[in-house]
C-alpha positions, 0 to 999 in steps of 0.5 A, spaced: 140 044 575 133 043 576 133 039 583 138 044 586 133 050 584 127 046 587 131 045 594 132 053 594 125 054 592 123 049 598 128 052 603 126 059 601 118 057 601 119 055 608 122 061 611 117 066 607 111 062 610 114 062 617 114 054 618 121 054 619 126 058 622 133 060 618 137 055 622 131 049 620 132 052 613 139 050 613 138 043 616 132 042 611 137 044 605 143 040 608 138 034 608 136 035 601 143 036 599 145 029 602 139 026 598 141 029 592 148 027 592 145 020 594 141 020 588 147 022 584 151 016 587 156 021 589 155 021 597 161 016 599 163 015 606 170 019 604 166 025 602 161 025 608 167 025 613 170 030 609 164 035 609 163 033 617 170 035 618 170 041 614 163 043 618 166 042 625 172 046 623 168 052 621 163 051 626 168 051 631 171 057 628 165 061 628 163 059 635 170 062 638 169 068 634 162 069 637 165 068 644 170 073 643 165 078 640 160 077 646 165 078 651 167 084 647 160 087 647 159 085 655 165 089 656 163 095 652 156 095 656 158 094 663 164 099 662 159 104 659 164 105 653 158 104 649 154 110 652 160 114 652 162 112 644 154 114 642 155 121 646 162 122 643 159 121 636 153 124 637 156 130 640 161 132 634 155 136 631 155 131 625 148 130 621 145 123 621 147 122 614 154 123 615 154 118 621 151 113 617 156 114 611 162 113 616 159 107 619 158 104 612 165 106 610 168 103 616 164 096 614 167 096 607 174 097 610 173 092 615 171 087 609 178 087 606 181 084 612 175 081 617 170 075 615 163 077 615 161 074 622 167 077 626 165 084 622 158 083 625 160 081 632 165 087 633 161 093 630 154 091 632 155 092 639 157 099 637 153 101 631 146 099 634 146 104 640 148 109 635 142 107 630 137 107 636 139 114 639 139 117 632 132 114 631 134 111 624 130 105 621 133 099 623 131 095 617 134 100 612 140 100 616 140 093 616 139 092 609 145 097 608 149 093 613 148 087 609 150 090 603 157 092 606 158 085 608 156 082 601 162 087 599 167 084 604 166 078 600 168 081 594 174 085 596 181 083 595 185 081 597 181 076 602 174 076 600 171 069 601 168 069 594 175 071 591 178 065 595 173 060 593 173 062 586 181 061 586 180 054 589 175 052 583 178 055 577 183 052 572 190 053 574 191 058 568 186 063 572 190 067 576 188 072 582 189 078 578 184 075 573 179 074 578 180 081 581 179 084 575 173 080 573 170 082 580 170 089 579 163 090 575 160 086 581 163 091 586 161 097 582 154 094 582 154 093 589 156 100 591 151 103 586 146 099 590 148 101 596 148 108 594 141 107 591 138 104 598 142 110 602 138 115 598 132 112 597 130 108 603 123 105 601 127 101 596 129 097 603 123 098 607 117 098 602 117 090 602 117 089 610 112 094 611 108 091 606 108 084 609 107 087 616 
């Protein structure tokens, strides 16, 4: 447990100090994990090949998602659909709070069916022009966006964390058990989302303090 926490501390420290980008921190974490596996003598050729195949599969899937989402965003931009959507939504006479609530509800709904990368790539080309046109604090909105994405990991039936837990749980643990166990975490996430919505300084005071 201590070596794992040490790796986490090194990665977070590198990111916080600014001498490593998020991508470089991921590389540091992967390299440190390999060293840790080597120290515990579990870094076998079979395990390494299995990890590389899994990484290649997931990376390929994400790249195709990004390709499709980028194409979608470009079509929206070139066709003028983004501006049209912004004008349509802002022209409905809705308050800024109601529009934000609608966007959060859409994200939570999408989280039930769509993975987080896809959800981000699909919604951001639509949401960000609205955020900019309404002069919404992007940090505040981004924190709520991330909370909603995290909720998607916990929501049945396709939450990624739920599937991960089912994969490592004993055979006698059913999906119904996992669904019931995740309810308190979903409730806490919703409470946190409501707190950030009603008290924006919860999300903005630290970035403002850093600079």
